[in-house]
Wavefront OBJ file of the C-alpha trace (Angstrom):
o trace
v -55.042 -83.938 84.842
v -57.625 -81.598 83.318
v -59.513 -82.954 80.324
v -58.161 -80.181 78.119
v -54.660 -81.599 78.383
v -55.481 -85.250 78.869
v -53.396 -86.116 75.790
v -50.211 -84.984 77.540
v -48.309 -88.044 78.629
v -47.901 -88.371 82.349
v -44.375 -88.632 83.704
v -43.969 -91.942 85.566
v -43.039 -91.608 89.230
v -39.328 -91.676 89.828
v -38.011 -94.972 91.165
v -36.836 -95.014 94.788
v -33.093 -94.660 95.182
v -31.048 -97.637 96.372
v -27.547 -98.016 97.723
v -24.857 -100.252 96.289
v -26.281 -103.320 98.038
v -29.731 -102.815 96.550
v -31.260 -101.589 99.792
v -33.849 -98.867 99.314
v -32.817 -95.605 100.890
v -35.294 -93.626 102.925
v -35.833 -90.080 101.806
v -34.767 -87.473 104.317
v -37.768 -85.213 104.788
v -35.940 -82.876 107.120
v -35.905 -79.330 105.795
v -34.098 -76.267 107.054
v -35.980 -74.158 109.561
v -36.815 -71.073 107.562
v -37.849 -69.267 110.739
v -34.283 -69.594 112.051
v -32.336 -69.026 108.852
v -33.677 -65.725 107.508
v -31.465 -65.897 104.400
v -33.315 -69.033 103.266
v -36.658 -67.272 103.704
v -35.474 -64.303 101.683
v -34.098 -66.546 98.933
v -37.328 -68.527 98.667
v -39.331 -65.303 98.532
v -37.078 -63.891 95.800
v -37.387 -67.052 93.682
v -41.152 -67.073 94.160
v -41.373 -63.439 93.054
v -39.194 -64.185 90.030
v -41.253 -67.182 88.974
v -44.515 -65.300 89.338
v -43.103 -62.606 87.076
v -42.070 -65.269 84.549
v -45.509 -66.877 84.768
v -47.118 -63.489 84.166
v -44.891 -62.948 81.119
v -45.904 -66.342 79.735
v -49.572 -65.557 80.343
v -49.555 -62.156 78.622
v -47.625 -63.549 75.670
v -50.130 -66.420 75.550
v -53.020 -63.950 75.313
v -51.280 -62.066 72.530
v -50.529 -65.321 70.715
v -54.217 -66.304 70.824
v -55.220 -62.896 69.448
v -52.596 -62.999 66.709
v -53.114 -66.581 65.595
v -56.899 -66.452 65.788
v -56.830 -63.267 63.727
v -54.900 -65.222 61.109
v -57.582 -67.898 61.329
v -60.365 -65.346 60.820
v -58.518 -63.945 57.818
v -58.532 -67.447 56.340
v -62.253 -67.727 57.144
v -62.919 -64.465 55.281
v -60.835 -65.636 52.339
v -62.060 -69.231 52.086
v -65.486 -69.567 53.720
v -67.154 -66.163 53.291
v -67.313 -66.421 49.462
v -69.314 -69.637 49.834
v -71.492 -68.005 52.482
v -72.219 -65.043 50.195
v -73.016 -67.422 47.324
v -75.570 -69.276 49.436
v -77.175 -66.029 50.576
v -77.550 -64.559 47.096
v -78.939 -67.824 45.758
v -81.914 -67.260 48.084
v -82.016 -63.494 48.494
v -80.609 -62.124 45.249
v -77.269 -60.481 44.313
v -77.776 -57.385 46.462
v -79.118 -59.077 49.592
v -75.773 -59.463 51.375
v -74.790 -55.843 50.726
v -78.138 -54.657 52.126
v -78.194 -57.020 55.117
v -74.535 -57.642 56.004
v -75.072 -56.186 59.483
v -78.357 -57.928 60.296
v -78.781 -59.901 63.525
v -79.260 -63.205 61.684
v -75.788 -63.026 60.139
v -74.132 -61.698 63.291
v -75.677 -64.426 65.443
v -74.351 -67.083 63.080
v -70.882 -65.511 63.157
v -70.998 -65.355 66.961
v -71.828 -69.042 67.217
v -69.101 -70.120 64.795
v -66.434 -67.875 66.346
v -67.348 -69.044 69.845
v -67.046 -72.679 68.784
v -63.618 -72.022 67.285
v -62.397 -70.073 70.301
v -63.135 -72.938 72.683
v -60.232 -74.677 70.958
v -57.872 -71.747 71.447
v -56.297 -73.198 74.564
v -55.489 -76.559 72.977
v -54.188 -75.101 69.766
v -52.109 -72.229 71.117
v -50.938 -73.179 74.618
v -48.137 -75.612 73.796
v -46.779 -73.501 70.964
v -47.036 -70.264 72.948
v -45.145 -71.664 75.936
v -42.500 -72.961 73.541
v -42.159 -69.553 71.913
v -41.945 -67.774 75.249
v -39.397 -70.269 76.494
v -37.379 -69.636 73.336
v -37.357 -65.926 74.130
v -36.273 -66.598 77.735
v -33.622 -69.006 76.520
v -32.179 -66.395 74.157
v -32.275 -63.862 76.983
v -30.380 -66.279 79.235
v -27.735 -67.062 76.620
v -27.201 -63.378 75.882
v -26.491 -62.879 79.596
v -24.205 -65.935 79.881
v -26.674 -67.835 82.036
v -25.831 -71.573 81.976
v -28.511 -73.902 80.565
v -28.551 -77.583 81.493
v -28.427 -79.838 78.443
v -30.851 -82.297 80.062
v -33.258 -80.188 82.063
v -33.055 -76.905 80.243
v -33.169 -73.462 81.814
v -33.831 -73.337 85.540
v -35.569 -70.217 86.784
v -33.216 -69.917 89.755
v -30.362 -69.009 87.413
v -32.320 -65.988 86.159
v -32.559 -64.496 89.647
v -29.680 -62.000 89.117
v -31.555 -60.661 86.066
v -34.913 -60.156 87.751
v -34.789 -56.390 87.199
v -34.597 -56.818 83.427
v -37.370 -59.411 83.385
v -39.546 -57.172 85.556
v -38.985 -54.261 83.165
v -40.073 -56.494 80.273
v -43.158 -57.546 82.232
v -44.028 -53.907 82.929
v -43.803 -53.100 79.223
v -46.112 -56.016 78.399
v -48.650 -54.918 81.002
v -48.712 -51.383 79.616
v -49.735 -52.656 76.199
v -53.432 -52.431 75.297
v -55.501 -55.564 75.766
v -55.094 -57.893 72.783
v -57.989 -58.079 70.360
v -58.889 -59.482 66.999
v -58.080 -57.505 63.870
v -56.998 -58.238 60.325
v -53.236 -58.938 60.429
v -51.443 -55.999 58.791
v -48.955 -58.218 56.964
v -51.734 -60.090 55.140
v -53.104 -58.733 51.893
v -56.649 -57.803 50.822
v -59.373 -60.331 50.082
v -58.888 -60.029 46.322
v -58.590 -63.788 45.843
v -61.858 -64.400 47.669
v -63.656 -61.671 45.730
v -62.350 -63.045 42.428
v -63.415 -66.594 43.286
v -66.863 -65.316 44.284
v -67.301 -63.416 41.020
v -66.233 -66.384 38.944
v -68.662 -68.654 40.786
v -71.510 -66.181 40.348
v -70.766 -65.698 36.684
v -70.723 -69.399 35.954
v -73.906 -70.095 37.924
v -76.155 -67.059 37.641
v -75.051 -64.750 34.828
v -77.061 -66.502 32.099
v -80.033 -67.935 33.974
v -81.317 -67.273 37.435
v -84.062 -68.513 39.691
v -85.053 -64.870 40.131
v -85.546 -64.233 36.425
v -83.134 -62.124 34.446
v -79.884 -61.724 36.329
v -79.315 -58.201 37.629
v -76.965 -56.330 35.259
v -75.313 -54.691 38.284
v -74.700 -58.031 39.984
v -70.910 -57.734 39.907
v -70.862 -54.512 41.931
v -73.510 -55.787 44.327
v -71.624 -59.009 45.002
v -68.338 -57.186 45.592
v -69.924 -54.678 47.981
v -71.674 -57.500 49.826
v -68.481 -59.489 50.233
v -66.590 -56.444 51.498
v -69.296 -55.511 53.999
v -69.768 -58.990 55.372
v -66.012 -59.318 55.921
v -66.170 -56.140 58.004
v -69.098 -57.615 59.957
v -66.963 -60.666 60.707
v -64.297 -58.509 62.378
v -66.867 -56.429 64.268
v -68.391 -59.572 65.724
v -64.942 -60.963 66.561
v -64.149 -57.843 68.584
v -67.087 -58.663 70.867
v -65.004 -61.566 72.221
v -62.383 -61.008 74.906
v -59.273 -63.076 74.300
v -58.433 -62.935 78.015
v -61.380 -65.209 78.752
v -59.933 -68.180 76.904
v -57.194 -70.697 77.564
v -58.426 -71.291 81.108
v -56.375 -74.427 81.757
v -53.021 -72.825 80.997
v -54.160 -69.626 82.716
v -54.909 -71.500 85.928
v -51.635 -73.368 85.657
v -49.592 -70.201 85.238
v -51.376 -68.185 87.903
v -51.609 -70.817 90.635
v -50.318 -74.345 90.173
v -47.127 -73.483 88.297
v -45.907 -71.232 91.090
v -46.993 -73.320 94.063
v -44.292 -74.880 96.220
v -44.412 -78.663 96.249
v -43.481 -80.985 99.058
v -42.220 -83.678 96.701
v -39.304 -81.692 95.264
v -36.325 -83.786 94.425
v -32.967 -83.221 96.027
v -31.779 -81.509 92.843
v -34.269 -78.713 93.482
v -36.051 -79.162 90.158
v -39.790 -79.409 90.561
v -41.354 -82.357 88.729
v -43.984 -80.111 87.178
v -41.299 -77.811 85.771
v -39.284 -80.467 83.970
v -41.842 -80.718 81.173
v -41.980 -76.954 80.646
v -38.317 -76.073 81.007
v -36.920 -78.991 79.078
v -34.777 -77.101 76.579
v -36.971 -77.535 73.498
v -36.786 -73.869 72.457
v -35.510 -74.345 68.911
v -36.563 -71.405 66.790
v -39.838 -69.882 65.631
v -40.827 -70.107 61.985
v -42.759 -67.463 60.102
v -43.396 -65.081 63.003
v -45.569 -62.220 61.794
v -45.129 -63.053 58.114
v -47.268 -64.485 55.354
v -45.658 -67.875 55.989
v -46.922 -68.041 59.554
v -48.882 -71.226 59.921
v -52.606 -71.195 60.567
v -52.712 -73.648 63.440
v -56.504 -73.960 63.161
v -55.894 -75.893 59.949
v -53.775 -78.458 61.779
v -55.603 -81.532 62.993
v -55.193 -82.367 66.639
v -55.511 -86.078 65.877
v -51.858 -86.794 66.558
v -52.272 -89.159 69.483
v -54.923 -91.340 71.045
v -55.767 -91.543 74.711
v -54.366 -93.919 77.229
v -56.992 -96.290 78.702
v -56.702 -94.725 82.164
v -57.325 -91.276 80.656
v -60.705 -92.162 79.193
v -63.688 -90.420 80.702
v -65.576 -93.384 82.099
v -67.280 -96.087 80.078
v -68.792 -93.664 77.563
v -65.556 -92.843 75.756
v -63.403 -94.972 73.525
v -59.641 -95.367 74.136
v -59.118 -94.972 70.396
v -60.630 -91.490 70.325
v -58.350 -88.827 68.925
v -57.953 -85.427 70.527
v -60.271 -83.817 67.988
v -62.949 -86.397 68.698
v -62.435 -85.970 72.432
v -63.026 -82.225 72.093
v -66.272 -82.875 70.251
v -67.295 -85.440 72.844
v -66.775 -82.909 75.623
v -69.061 -80.486 73.810
v -71.800 -83.088 73.443
v -71.553 -84.093 77.097
v -71.940 -80.435 78.066
v -74.892 -80.027 75.710
v -76.561 -83.068 77.243
v -76.284 -81.478 80.674
v -77.583 -78.186 79.321
v -80.620 -79.853 77.746
v -81.426 -81.561 81.037
v -81.081 -78.168 82.696
v -83.499 -76.674 80.167
v -86.036 -79.391 80.957
v -85.731 -78.668 84.677
v -86.001 -74.914 84.035
v -89.221 -75.307 82.045
v -90.898 -77.313 84.774
v -89.882 -74.766 87.428
v -87.086 -76.765 89.054
v -84.605 -73.893 88.990
v -82.200 -75.354 91.541
v -82.018 -78.542 89.502
v -81.426 -76.473 86.371
v -78.583 -74.600 88.086
v -76.926 -77.910 89.006
v -77.145 -79.108 85.393
v -75.807 -75.838 83.994
v -72.917 -75.959 86.456
v -72.086 -79.476 85.304
v -72.115 -78.311 81.674
v -69.808 -75.414 82.516
v -67.372 -77.702 84.311
v -67.162 -79.877 81.193
v -66.803 -76.940 78.799
v -65.612 -73.896 80.787
v -64.957 -71.888 77.628
v -68.526 -71.861 76.306
v -70.159 -68.772 77.886
v -73.789 -69.709 77.250
v -73.822 -72.191 80.125
v -73.081 -69.348 82.526
v -75.831 -67.291 80.893
v -78.321 -70.112 81.423
v -77.157 -70.341 85.020
v -77.755 -66.610 85.460
v -81.312 -66.944 84.145
v -82.035 -69.659 86.720
v -80.445 -67.626 89.514
v -82.711 -64.711 88.628
v -85.743 -66.974 89.012
v -84.755 -67.889 92.581
v -83.794 -64.277 93.372
v -80.106 -64.977 93.906
v -79.029 -61.650 92.490
v -75.344 -61.761 93.440
v -74.880 -65.250 92.007
v -76.669 -64.190 88.811
v -74.394 -61.168 88.457
v -71.270 -63.290 88.956
v -72.424 -65.784 86.329
v -73.034 -62.942 83.870
v -69.628 -61.434 84.601
v -67.961 -64.764 83.879
v -69.786 -65.000 80.547
v -69.105 -61.360 79.652
v -65.428 -61.971 80.362
v -65.485 -64.104 77.234
v -68.138 -62.507 75.032
v -69.951 -59.154 75.265
v -73.372 -60.584 74.530
v -76.850 -59.087 74.635
v -78.077 -61.773 77.055
v -75.102 -61.253 79.355
v -75.623 -57.507 79.693
v -79.426 -57.826 79.905
v -79.378 -60.427 82.693
v -76.698 -58.604 84.610
v -78.814 -55.461 84.345
v -81.718 -57.359 85.902
v -79.513 -58.628 88.740
v -78.077 -55.181 89.403
v -81.499 -53.549 89.268
v -82.786 -56.012 91.884
v -79.865 -55.024 94.124
v -80.778 -51.354 93.799
v -77.740 -50.504 91.665
v -79.637 -48.530 89.058
v -76.625 -46.723 87.569
v -74.853 -50.023 86.905
v -78.027 -51.506 85.427
v -78.324 -48.522 83.082
v -74.745 -49.101 81.886
v -75.597 -52.676 81.003
v -78.755 -51.653 79.166
v -76.790 -49.154 77.122
v -74.329 -51.945 76.310
v -77.263 -54.026 75.065
v -78.299 -51.221 72.723
v -74.762 -50.789 71.441
v -74.865 -54.421 70.373
v -78.503 -54.409 69.277
v -79.800 -50.844 68.805
v -83.394 -51.920 68.145
v -83.805 -54.184 71.185
v -87.306 -53.220 72.405
v -86.987 -54.703 75.911
v -83.787 -52.782 76.611
v -85.283 -49.528 75.325
v -88.402 -49.931 77.481
v -86.388 -50.863 80.559
v -83.945 -48.019 80.083
v -86.700 -45.461 79.700
v -88.271 -46.763 82.911
v -85.019 -46.493 84.874
v -83.908 -43.101 83.628
v -85.139 -39.937 85.360
v -87.997 -38.072 83.657
v -87.178 -35.430 81.121
v -86.792 -31.978 82.674
v -89.121 -29.176 81.597
v -86.966 -26.876 79.537
v -88.383 -23.332 79.068
v -88.567 -21.948 75.594
v -85.709 -19.626 74.702
v -86.479 -15.903 74.611
v -87.242 -14.400 71.214
v -85.861 -11.106 70.004
v -88.236 -8.577 68.398
v -87.243 -5.044 67.266
v -85.358 -3.598 70.158
v -86.843 -5.668 72.960
v -86.821 -9.264 74.117
v -90.031 -11.169 74.636
v -90.208 -14.327 76.697
v -93.738 -15.156 75.599
v -95.402 -15.483 72.249
v -98.956 -15.637 73.516
v -99.566 -11.916 74.144
v -100.957 -9.469 71.579
v -98.313 -7.820 69.492
v -95.778 -10.595 70.039
v -93.807 -11.933 67.136
v -95.846 -14.595 65.391
v -92.778 -15.741 63.447
v -91.033 -17.260 66.501
v -90.701 -21.047 66.276
v -91.903 -23.280 69.083
v -89.083 -24.907 71.064
v -89.186 -28.709 71.118
v -86.268 -29.896 73.270
v -84.811 -33.302 72.531
v -85.982 -35.763 75.159
v -83.386 -36.580 77.754
v -83.702 -40.299 77.031
v -82.860 -39.907 73.359
v -79.821 -37.798 74.196
v -78.249 -40.274 76.580
v -79.107 -43.460 74.735
v -76.076 -44.849 72.899
v -75.931 -43.606 69.366
v -75.387 -46.260 66.744
v -73.238 -45.642 63.743
v -75.037 -44.470 60.678
v -75.185 -47.187 58.061
v -73.422 -46.374 54.846
v -75.867 -45.930 51.990
v -75.832 -48.546 49.264
v -74.091 -47.453 46.062
v -77.031 -48.846 44.120
v -80.822 -48.725 44.507
v -82.444 -51.195 46.871
v -84.729 -53.842 45.349
v -87.669 -55.762 46.862
v -85.576 -58.940 47.046
v -83.165 -57.173 49.411
v -85.932 -57.075 52.047
v -86.344 -60.835 52.173
v -85.943 -62.494 55.565
v -83.449 -65.343 55.548
v -82.741 -67.928 58.228
v -79.309 -69.432 58.856
v -79.435 -72.779 60.645
v -76.408 -74.796 61.754
v -76.669 -78.463 60.875
v -76.739 -80.880 63.799
v -74.067 -83.407 64.600
v -74.647 -86.889 65.916
v -72.965 -88.800 68.735
v -74.102 -92.353 69.269
v -74.566 -93.515 72.879
v -71.562 -95.841 72.687
v -69.265 -92.857 72.430
v -67.970 -92.965 68.850
v -68.510 -89.834 66.854
v -70.289 -89.851 63.510
v -71.251 -86.776 61.541
v -74.396 -86.629 59.440
v -74.278 -90.365 58.776
v -77.203 -90.771 61.187
v -79.484 -88.122 59.718
v -82.244 -90.694 59.361
v -82.286 -90.905 63.163
v -82.239 -87.152 63.672
v -85.963 -86.815 64.314
v -86.029 -89.387 67.087
v -82.501 -89.435 68.485
v -81.876 -87.153 71.448
v -78.151 -87.043 70.753
v -78.445 -84.572 67.871
v -77.120 -81.118 68.762
v -76.421 -78.024 66.642
v -72.710 -77.724 66.036
v -71.829 -74.231 64.711
v -69.356 -74.492 61.863
v -68.129 -72.456 58.918
v -68.961 -75.358 56.611
v -72.156 -77.005 57.869
v -75.185 -74.716 57.741
v -78.339 -74.139 55.718
v -79.737 -70.817 54.473
v -83.452 -70.659 53.732
v -86.107 -68.046 53.092
v -88.490 -67.230 55.921
v -92.060 -67.522 54.675
v -94.082 -64.323 54.833
l 1 2 3 4 5 6 7 8 9 10 11 12 13 14 15 16 17 18 19 20 21 22 23 24 25 26 27 28 29 30 31 32 33 34 35 36 37 38 39 40 41 42 43 44 45 46 47 48 49 50 51 52 53 54 55 56 57 58 59 60 61 62 63 64 65 66 67 68 69 70 71 72 73 74 75 76 77 78 79 80 81 82 83 84 85 86 87 88 89 90 91 92 93 94 95 96 97 98 99 100 101 102 103 104 105 106 107 108 109 110 111 112 113 114 115 116 117 118 119 120 121 122 123 124 125 126 127 128 129 130 131 132 133 134 135 136 137 138 139 140 141 142 143 144 145 146 147 148 149 150 151 152 153 154 155 156 157 158 159 160 161 162 163 164 165 166 167 168 169 170 171 172 173 174 175 176 177 178 179 180 181 182 183 184 185 186 187 188 189 190 191 192 193 194 195 196 197 198 199 200 201 202 203 204 205 206 207 208 209 210 211 212 213 214 215 216 217 218 219 220 221 222 223 224 225 226 227 228 229 230 231 232 233 234 235 236 237 238 239 240 241 242 243 244 245 246 247 248 249 250 251 252 253 254 255 256 257 258 259 260 261 262 263 264 265 266 267 268 269 270 271 272 273 274 275 276 277 278 279 280 281 282 283 284 285 286 287 288 289 290 291 292 293 294 295 296 297 298 299 300 301 302 303 304 305 306 307 308 309 310 311 312 313 314 315 316 317 318 319 320 321 322 323 324 325 326 327 328 329 330 331 332 333 334 335 336 337 338 339 340 341 342 343 344 345 346 347 348 349 350 351 352 353 354 355 356 357 358 359 360 361 362 363 364 365 366 367 368 369 370 371 372 373 374 375 376 377 378 379 380 381 382 383 384 385 386 387 388 389 390 391 392 393 394 395 396 397 398 399 400 401 402 403 404 405 406 407 408 409 410 411 412 413 414 415 416 417 418 419 420 421 422 423 424 425 426 427 428 429 430 431 432 433 434 435 436 437 438 439 440 441 442 443 444 445 446 447 448 449 450 451 452 453 454 455 456 457 458 459 460 461 462 463 464 465 466 467 468 469 470 471 472 473 474 475 476 477 478 479 480 481 482 483 484 485 486 487 488 489 490 491 492 493 494 495 496 497 498 499 500 501 502 503 504 505 506 507 508 509 510 511 512 513 514 515 516 517 518 519 520 521 522 523 524 525 526 527 528 529 530 531 532 533 534 535 536 537 538 539 540 541 542 543 544 545 546 547 548 549 550 551 552 553 554
């Protein structure tokens, strides 16, 4: 069983059947010859087609559930955590710093790290509930069409076969919908509570005395503008992530394993793997699309401990909760990544690739392991493998490194047009990236020589202004360079509604605090800070609560 769902209890193998005298009966493995009975072949094909359509419905609804529920989570982040973040920034940079720098790379990189860490949990937090919701919808559909539902084993897909046309029409409508993304839920209100809490905190802490001298009389407007702009930055960064790249375990289950025929089917025709998913638990959905909808990221996953046989070797503890197990997986992956970095620095690129692959297998929903793998592939000139690694990472997050390294791989393969597309994508994410600008200018064709336009002068047209008697008032023609016209144009930043001050130009650094895992396997947060300088098991753990903001010395 995959580590992501190791907390799911395994169904014990069914006991062998016995006759009345207690003698074990041998199972008859003889099956009908589908090559002789064509009706059986057609029936099996029809059921397979139906179940693949159902699996596809579950998968698309799962993607939409991740987008919807994670958007609710981000709304809570903006309401609860961003006011504290703004407070910490203005305590170092001044009341107008956030408004002036809300779109800077330092803030966006921190948001990317924290969002990526949260999204790796999307599969665990959404999968079970999403399948339950989708099953509820299918159950209601079955009941409305008088399809019988077993009280013990729930709804069997075979009974939906006469209604395949309707299910296929529903699937087609789902597939025509735009790809799900992250956006502020329309049913949730503005961030007025967060803005009010931020103002009250600023007033109580900085209105009378300030480390910067007299507190700015326009601080209230500056703080409000900063909070509003940084909330918009949060959503812009979130839209860089592709929801379809997450929930890999359930995705694999729905696209392959769930639909595979099994040789160990019972005589009843119910597949053992289906009994857990079609068990009749569809009992209503609370708060769908309303303000009462639960934020499942606030629910602890520590509801069950692991069975001894499910522990990952001697390093883990049987008493670990699911939340601790998720953190342990991350640290194991980071250990592999660090070993890969060591191998990369000493020039052992094949060894680094092996380590990065191991990290990705442990945490398949953290894209930076694939990006590290791509960098190593580029070193050994495996261009196709590097491109595939970048594509896997970009399927989760549209990052600067992903597009840059894929551009290098595509350039090495002679695919200049594709490389140019990636470089433009880099500049859309980071308009001032000097390497991308230099590389793009080198790959683009030279600017054409554009002749000056003819000038009109009193009844005749002159194509030259150098001869005697020509109009000296004609302006020289300076065509825009081709490169500047085809580079992606960034959006113009909105001007500040107040004058900029010298403190707004300060450079701040946002550093995520490390987390500690002791070698015996039990997790402990900053309790081991005294060992942080010497212990190799300290790794940055991006979080909305554990970070430090400091001023960069000039």
